C-alpha positions as CSV (number, residue, x, y, z in Angstrom):
1,X,94.0,236.2,44.2
2,X,96.6,234.6,46.4
3,X,98.2,233.0,43.3
4,X,98.8,236.4,41.7
5,X,100.3,237.8,44.9
6,X,103.2,235.3,45.3
7,X,105.6,234.2,42.5
8,X,105.3,230.5,41.9
9,X,107.5,228.4,44.2
10,X,108.6,231.3,46.3
11,X,106.2,230.6,49.1
12,X,104.8,227.3,50.2
13,X,101.4,227.0,51.9
14,X,100.9,224.6,54.8
15,X,97.3,223.7,55.1
16,X,96.6,223.0,58.8
17,X,94.5,224.2,61.6
18,X,97.2,223.2,64.2
19,X,99.4,226.2,65.1
20,X,101.8,223.8,66.9
21,X,102.4,221.8,63.7
22,X,102.9,225.1,61.8
23,X,105.4,226.4,64.3
24,X,107.5,223.3,64.1
25,X,107.3,223.3,60.3
26,X,108.2,227.0,60.0
27,X,111.4,226.5,62.0
28,X,112.5,223.5,59.9
29,X,111.7,225.1,56.6
30,X,113.5,228.3,57.6
31,X,116.7,226.3,57.8
32,X,116.3,225.7,54.1
33,X,115.3,229.3,53.3
34,X,111.8,228.2,52.4
35,X,109.1,230.6,53.3
36,X,105.9,229.0,54.6
37,X,102.4,230.4,55.3
38,X,99.7,228.8,57.4
39,X,96.5,228.2,55.4
40,X,93.4,227.4,57.3
41,X,91.0,225.5,55.0
42,X,88.4,222.9,55.6
43,X,89.0,219.6,53.9
44,X,87.4,216.1,53.8
45,X,87.9,214.1,57.0
46,X,89.4,211.1,55.3
47,X,89.2,207.7,57.1
48,X,92.0,205.3,56.1
49,X,94.3,202.9,57.9
50,X,97.3,204.5,56.1
51,X,98.5,208.0,57.0
52,X,100.1,208.5,53.5
53,X,96.7,207.8,51.8
54,X,95.1,210.4,54.1
55,X,97.7,213.0,53.3
56,X,97.5,212.4,49.6
57,X,93.8,212.7,49.4
58,X,93.8,215.8,51.7
59,X,96.5,217.7,49.7
60,X,94.8,216.9,46.4
61,X,91.4,218.2,47.6
62,X,93.0,221.4,49.0
63,X,95.1,222.1,46.0
64,X,92.1,221.8,43.7
65,X,90.2,224.3,45.9
66,X,92.9,226.9,46.2
67,X,95.0,226.4,43.1
68,X,98.3,226.9,44.9
69,X,101.4,224.8,45.7
70,X,100.5,223.3,49.1
71,X,101.6,220.8,51.7
72,X,99.7,218.9,54.3
73,X,101.0,216.7,57.1
74,X,99.3,213.7,58.7
75,X,100.8,211.9,61.7
76,X,100.0,209.1,64.1
77,X,101.2,207.3,67.2
78,X,101.6,203.6,66.6
79,X,101.9,201.5,69.8
80,X,103.3,198.0,69.2
81,X,101.5,196.3,72.1
82,X,98.2,197.7,70.9
83,X,98.8,196.4,67.3
84,X,99.5,199.9,66.0
85,X,96.6,201.7,67.7
86,X,95.8,204.6,67.7
87,X,97.8,205.0,64.4
88,X,95.9,207.2,61.9
89,X,93.1,207.7,64.4
90,X,95.4,209.4,66.9
91,X,93.8,212.8,66.7
92,X,90.3,211.3,67.3
93,X,91.6,209.1,70.1
94,X,93.4,212.1,71.7
95,X,90.2,214.1,71.6
96,X,88.1,211.3,73.1
97,X,90.1,209.2,75.6
98,X,93.2,211.4,75.7
99,X,96.6,210.6,77.2
100,X,95.1,209.0,80.3
101,X,93.0,206.7,78.2
102,X,96.1,205.5,76.4
103,X,98.0,205.0,79.7
104,X,95.1,203.0,81.0
105,X,95.2,200.7,78.0
106,X,99.0,200.3,78.6
107,X,98.6,199.6,82.3
108,X,100.8,196.6,83.3
109,X,102.1,196.2,79.7
110,X,105.8,195.6,79.6
111,X,106.3,196.2,75.9
112,X,106.1,199.9,75.6
113,X,107.7,200.3,72.1
114,X,106.0,202.8,69.9
115,X,106.6,204.9,66.8
116,X,105.4,208.3,65.7
117,X,105.0,208.4,61.9
118,X,104.5,211.5,59.7
119,X,103.7,212.0,56.1
120,X,104.2,215.4,54.4
121,X,102.4,215.5,51.1
122,X,103.0,218.2,48.5
123,X,100.8,219.0,45.5
124,X,101.9,221.3,42.6
125,X,99.6,223.3,40.3
126,X,99.3,220.3,37.9
127,X,98.0,218.0,40.6
128,X,101.2,216.1,41.0
129,X,101.6,214.7,44.5
130,X,104.9,213.8,46.3
131,X,105.0,212.2,49.8
132,X,107.8,212.3,52.3
133,X,107.7,210.0,55.4
134,X,109.4,210.4,58.7
135,X,109.5,208.0,61.7
136,X,110.6,208.5,65.3
137,X,111.1,205.3,67.3
138,X,110.6,205.3,71.1
139,X,108.5,204.1,74.0
140,X,105.4,205.1,75.9
141,X,106.3,206.6,79.3
142,X,104.7,205.3,82.5
143,X,103.1,208.7,83.1
144,X,102.9,212.1,81.3
145,X,105.8,214.5,81.7
146,X,106.2,218.0,80.4
147,X,103.8,220.7,79.2
148,X,105.5,221.6,75.9
149,X,104.5,220.1,72.5
150,X,101.0,218.9,71.9
151,X,98.9,215.7,71.6
152,X,100.6,212.6,72.9
153,X,104.0,214.3,73.2
154,X,104.1,214.1,77.1
155,X,104.0,210.3,77.0
156,X,106.5,209.6,74.1
157,X,110.2,209.1,74.8
158,X,112.3,209.1,71.6
159,X,115.0,206.4,71.7
160,X,117.7,209.0,71.0
161,X,116.8,210.9,74.2
162,X,115.1,208.2,76.4
163,X,115.1,210.3,79.6
164,X,112.9,213.0,78.1
165,X,109.5,213.0,76.5
166,X,108.6,215.2,73.6
167,X,106.5,217.2,76.1
168,X,109.7,218.1,78.0
169,X,111.5,219.4,74.9
170,X,111.6,222.8,73.3
171,X,110.5,222.9,69.6
172,X,114.2,223.1,68.7
173,X,115.0,220.0,70.8
174,X,112.0,218.0,69.4
175,X,112.9,219.0,65.8
176,X,116.2,217.0,66.2
177,X,114.3,213.7,66.7
178,X,110.7,214.1,65.6
179,X,108.9,212.2,62.8
180,X,107.5,215.5,61.5
181,X,110.9,217.2,61.3
182,X,112.4,214.2,59.5
183,X,109.6,214.2,56.9
184,X,109.8,218.0,56.5
185,X,113.6,217.9,56.0
186,X,113.2,215.3,53.2
187,X,110.5,217.5,51.6
188,X,112.7,220.6,51.9
189,X,115.7,218.9,50.3
190,X,113.6,217.8,47.4
191,X,111.6,221.1,47.1
192,X,114.8,223.2,46.8
193,X,115.8,221.2,43.7
194,X,112.3,221.2,42.3
195,X,111.9,225.0,42.8
196,X,115.2,225.8,41.2
197,X,114.2,223.8,38.1
198,X,111.1,226.1,37.6
């Protein structure tokens, strides 16, 4: 069993089917000397207006299935002029109408403020869940730029680097500003203390 192969707390499992998310997480967690392995498992497709609720339910279901300490991450793009759309439905919206669909909805809209939000949820072997939230403020670009990153990255300009989209940034550059990196760093700070107490 996986549980027997790794000492408790020495390796964290990241349940995701998204290799891009995993690569971003691996780099962040390596800065804290936390080893992470990608775990591809099928979980319930939770529908909720709150990404934290989605992450909590997902991590609980996965933890019960594999009986290992695990993290999941859920994120969304919240556009102010669209009342927070696509928000927690960002993955579905990206698969259906894509970047061009969002830009069409934003055609002629002056208020282009947006946020990327991320929740990293951790579940231990006792079913205890902790959530860590990260936010990146920015704006929606007029047109896509860059072929790095994934999802809506080519149309999101973080406020700290307004002349670049996430799609124009390397993983290292994006991890300075991104919602996911911020949530993962909060998790890593907490996890190091939690692990040392075991």
